[in-house]
Wavefront OBJ file of the C-alpha trace (Angstrom):
o trace
v 0.000 0.000 0.000
v 2.830 2.409 0.812
v 4.296 1.772 -2.637
v 0.941 2.571 -4.212
v 0.670 5.827 -2.260
v 4.218 6.787 -3.220
v 3.387 6.182 -6.862
v 0.282 8.338 -6.567
v 2.257 11.188 -5.052
v 4.957 11.000 -7.713
v 2.314 11.029 -10.428
v 0.511 13.992 -8.918
v 3.571 16.193 -8.509
v 5.556 15.186 -11.573
v 5.508 17.546 -14.545
v 5.849 16.318 -18.120
v 9.433 16.541 -19.351
v 8.407 17.702 -22.782
v 5.630 20.034 -23.897
v 4.537 20.793 -27.426
v 4.955 24.384 -28.575
v 4.639 26.669 -31.591
v 7.508 29.035 -32.412
v 7.030 31.320 -35.412
v 10.175 33.097 -36.648
v 9.053 36.016 -38.772
v 10.783 38.287 -41.285
v 9.129 41.565 -42.313
v 10.271 43.609 -45.330
v 8.750 46.677 -46.948
v 9.333 49.232 -49.688
v 7.442 52.243 -51.033
v 6.517 52.225 -54.708
v 4.834 55.486 -55.661
v 1.919 55.888 -53.258
v 1.789 52.249 -52.236
v 3.578 50.332 -49.513
v 4.593 46.822 -50.527
v 4.968 44.503 -47.529
v 6.508 41.031 -47.663
v 5.957 38.656 -44.742
v 7.627 35.300 -44.179
v 7.337 33.148 -41.085
v 8.699 29.673 -40.381
v 7.287 27.332 -37.751
v 10.294 26.320 -35.626
v 8.221 24.615 -32.937
v 7.352 20.950 -32.635
v 3.644 21.105 -33.489
v 1.615 22.601 -36.323
v 0.147 26.088 -36.209
v -3.371 26.579 -37.568
v -5.316 29.440 -39.153
v -2.122 31.412 -39.781
v -2.863 34.878 -41.179
v -0.899 38.128 -41.385
v -2.554 41.482 -40.676
v -0.618 44.547 -41.847
v -1.289 48.128 -40.664
v 0.350 51.339 -41.882
v -0.667 54.885 -42.721
v -4.118 54.470 -41.222
v -4.870 51.417 -43.398
v -5.098 47.738 -42.452
v -5.259 44.642 -44.645
v -5.521 40.929 -43.970
v -3.392 38.612 -46.076
v -4.414 35.143 -47.211
v -5.012 32.631 -44.418
v -3.235 29.269 -44.294
v -5.204 26.463 -42.692
v -2.214 24.606 -41.270
v 1.489 25.407 -40.977
v 3.426 22.204 -40.188
v 6.775 22.108 -38.397
v 9.579 23.752 -40.479
v 7.059 24.945 -43.080
v 6.967 28.592 -44.222
v 4.051 30.992 -44.542
v 4.484 33.830 -47.032
v 2.306 36.831 -47.793
v 2.514 39.922 -49.976
v 0.370 42.944 -49.142
v 0.003 46.212 -51.051
v -1.251 49.134 -48.968
v -2.307 52.473 -50.521
v -0.677 55.492 -48.850
v -2.334 58.892 -48.440
v 0.374 60.474 -46.302
v 0.913 64.228 -46.652
v 4.243 64.633 -44.851
v 7.458 62.834 -45.830
v 9.377 61.022 -43.136
v 9.403 57.797 -41.150
v 6.188 55.995 -40.158
v 5.379 52.801 -38.219
v 4.530 49.546 -39.991
v 2.745 47.006 -37.792
v 2.382 43.287 -38.371
v 0.026 41.128 -36.316
v 0.446 37.448 -37.031
v -2.683 35.537 -36.042
v -2.579 31.791 -35.431
v -4.059 29.003 -33.286
v -2.930 25.747 -31.704
v -4.393 22.290 -32.291
v -7.207 23.089 -29.825
v -8.065 26.205 -31.858
v -6.981 28.481 -29.006
v -6.092 31.822 -30.654
v -2.719 33.547 -30.330
v -1.082 36.576 -31.941
v 2.484 37.806 -32.411
v 3.240 41.518 -32.811
v 6.068 43.103 -34.802
v 6.598 46.804 -35.593
v 9.280 48.484 -37.677
v 9.618 51.897 -39.377
v 9.289 52.552 -43.091
v 10.479 55.608 -45.010
v 8.044 57.674 -47.059
v 9.906 59.880 -49.582
v 12.540 61.081 -47.081
v 14.143 59.428 -44.059
v 13.720 61.124 -40.675
v 15.762 59.798 -37.747
v 14.240 60.900 -34.411
v 16.561 62.307 -31.710
v 15.129 59.865 -29.170
v 16.438 57.204 -26.846
v 14.210 55.076 -24.670
v 13.894 52.136 -22.351
v 10.945 50.012 -21.274
v 11.569 47.574 -18.459
v 10.091 44.047 -18.685
v 6.945 43.410 -16.661
v 5.382 40.265 -15.188
v 1.832 39.807 -13.943
v -1.064 37.344 -13.836
v -4.127 39.568 -14.266
v -3.046 43.217 -14.209
v 0.226 45.120 -14.309
v 2.047 48.094 -15.753
v 5.099 49.019 -17.801
v 7.219 52.121 -17.323
v 8.686 53.948 -20.301
v 11.643 56.334 -20.091
v 12.034 58.557 -23.152
v 15.027 60.882 -23.698
v 15.353 63.821 -26.100
v 18.952 63.813 -27.335
v 18.405 66.889 -29.537
v 18.730 70.632 -28.960
v 15.083 71.610 -29.537
v 11.965 70.830 -27.469
v 9.638 68.088 -28.726
v 5.892 67.570 -28.383
v 5.195 63.902 -28.977
v 2.357 61.388 -28.821
v 3.299 57.951 -27.510
v 1.156 54.832 -27.885
v 1.645 51.452 -26.279
v 0.720 48.747 -28.764
v 0.166 45.206 -27.493
v -1.138 41.920 -28.939
v -4.864 41.234 -28.688
v -4.349 38.915 -25.691
v -3.529 42.013 -23.614
v -5.622 45.137 -23.026
v -3.983 48.544 -22.560
v -6.053 50.912 -20.417
v -4.334 54.227 -21.227
v -2.817 53.433 -24.614
v -1.930 57.046 -25.634
v 0.134 59.601 -23.776
v 1.270 63.086 -24.883
v 4.839 63.747 -23.770
v 6.681 67.084 -23.811
v 10.447 66.712 -23.923
v 12.768 69.618 -23.254
v 16.180 69.616 -25.004
v 18.560 67.041 -23.487
v 15.858 65.984 -21.021
v 13.744 62.926 -20.349
v 10.123 62.103 -19.564
v 8.430 59.017 -18.144
v 5.101 57.386 -18.873
v 3.292 54.502 -17.185
v 0.903 52.256 -19.100
v -1.497 49.875 -17.375
v -2.319 46.505 -18.896
v -4.665 43.648 -18.120
v -4.711 40.022 -19.183
v -7.574 39.483 -21.622
v -6.885 35.950 -22.903
v -3.158 35.231 -22.397
v -2.090 31.911 -20.907
v 0.278 31.620 -17.960
v 3.851 31.096 -19.118
v 3.423 33.165 -22.282
v 5.739 36.045 -23.168
v 4.573 38.885 -25.417
v 6.341 41.661 -27.292
v 4.887 45.162 -26.891
v 6.004 48.452 -28.435
v 5.966 52.088 -27.368
v 5.498 54.066 -30.590
v 6.382 57.765 -30.357
v 5.481 60.101 -33.243
v 5.900 63.816 -33.857
v 6.474 66.285 -36.686
v 9.187 68.913 -36.953
v 10.783 70.831 -39.816
v 8.355 69.449 -42.366
v 9.160 65.829 -41.534
v 7.329 63.067 -39.688
v 9.334 61.152 -37.071
v 8.735 57.750 -35.487
v 10.560 56.237 -32.514
v 10.086 52.588 -31.483
v 10.879 51.181 -28.032
v 10.242 47.433 -27.569
v 9.300 45.757 -24.298
v 8.257 42.342 -23.019
v 5.354 41.148 -20.900
v 5.513 37.824 -19.057
v 2.243 36.232 -17.943
v 2.731 34.313 -14.701
v 0.470 31.872 -12.866
v -1.999 33.398 -10.456
v -0.791 33.036 -6.865
v -2.928 31.453 -4.174
v -2.498 30.726 -0.462
v 1.109 30.902 0.831
v 2.269 32.059 -2.618
v 1.351 28.717 -4.219
v -0.485 28.562 -7.511
v -3.979 27.118 -7.600
v -2.778 24.136 -9.630
v -0.230 23.194 -6.971
v -2.805 23.684 -4.204
v -5.242 21.357 -5.981
v -2.445 18.814 -6.376
v -1.663 18.987 -2.647
v -5.352 18.576 -1.809
v -5.628 15.488 -4.034
v -2.475 14.033 -2.491
v -3.855 14.557 1.026
v -7.118 12.872 0.059
v -5.144 9.961 -1.406
v -3.151 9.657 1.835
v -6.336 9.674 3.897
v -7.994 6.999 1.752
v -4.790 4.918 1.831
v -4.617 5.186 5.605
v -8.175 3.847 5.862
v -7.215 0.809 3.788
v -4.177 0.199 5.976
v -6.305 0.342 9.149
v -8.799 -2.157 7.720
v -5.987 -4.515 6.747
v -4.670 -4.742 10.305
l 1 2 3 4 5 6 7 8 9 10 11 12 13 14 15 16 17 18 19 20 21 22 23 24 25 26 27 28 29 30 31 32 33 34 35 36 37 38 39 40 41 42 43 44 45 46 47 48 49 50 51 52 53 54 55 56 57 58 59 60 61 62 63 64 65 66 67 68 69 70 71 72 73 74 75 76 77 78 79 80 81 82 83 84 85 86 87 88 89 90 91 92 93 94 95 96 97 98 99 100 101 102 103 104 105 106 107 108 109 110 111 112 113 114 115 116 117 118 119 120 121 122 123 124 125 126 127 128 129 130 131 132 133 134 135 136 137 138 139 140 141 142 143 144 145 146 147 148 149 150 151 152 153 154 155 156 157 158 159 160 161 162 163 164 165 166 167 168 169 170 171 172 173 174 175 176 177 178 179 180 181 182 183 184 185 186 187 188 189 190 191 192 193 194 195 196 197 198 199 200 201 202 203 204 205 206 207 208 209 210 211 212 213 214 215 216 217 218 219 220 221 222 223 224 225 226 227 228 229 230 231 232 233 234 235 236 237 238 239 240 241 242 243 244 245 246 247 248 249 250 251 252 253 254 255 256 257 258 259 260 261 262
């Protein structure tokens, strides 16, 4: 009986050594042809299980387009998409290009991966900005802190947005920031977990835009959000607490059998 109980306990508290996962490695390229932005997307599944319903969504210049959807993306297979976005921009400069890659696992649970990079419209504009966003971890709600520095000699009036995947919700997603020359400003953005699973890590971006001297400027500061398991009594997760409860019940039932056998 003791051997049986020991086996039960080992089974309850043992974690699987291997877990299936999806890892999409994505390359994003773009170029402006006339008044159109041509975007090329390629992603390769480097995980150990297929991804399903893979579809790229491209946003730039106030326009958004969905590329063709692929039903299944097996391991080591590549998804490719080409999107042509019309541009109606009035000011030359650098603008943000956003890619949201939608996909699902074998259980049809939806996920998304976010990627943002600048593209040049007619004339390149390099912003005099430096920034840092510290990583954040939370189960249900949390915040990220952005530090933005003006390395130039003129004051800047900027608008900063925090862009996150659809699994996360940003409460105050836009913040105006005034930056004096050679000075810095800070902004705090609050987030909540909408549909993210514990153990997931997400890329977010602080996108700062402003215009000066007839040019449009874009600054990008990346950050990461880690979703952790919700903590219960004594700092233990609910899953572990349930496991302990089951183990205690098993011990109690086993003890009753031992008493009857004597």
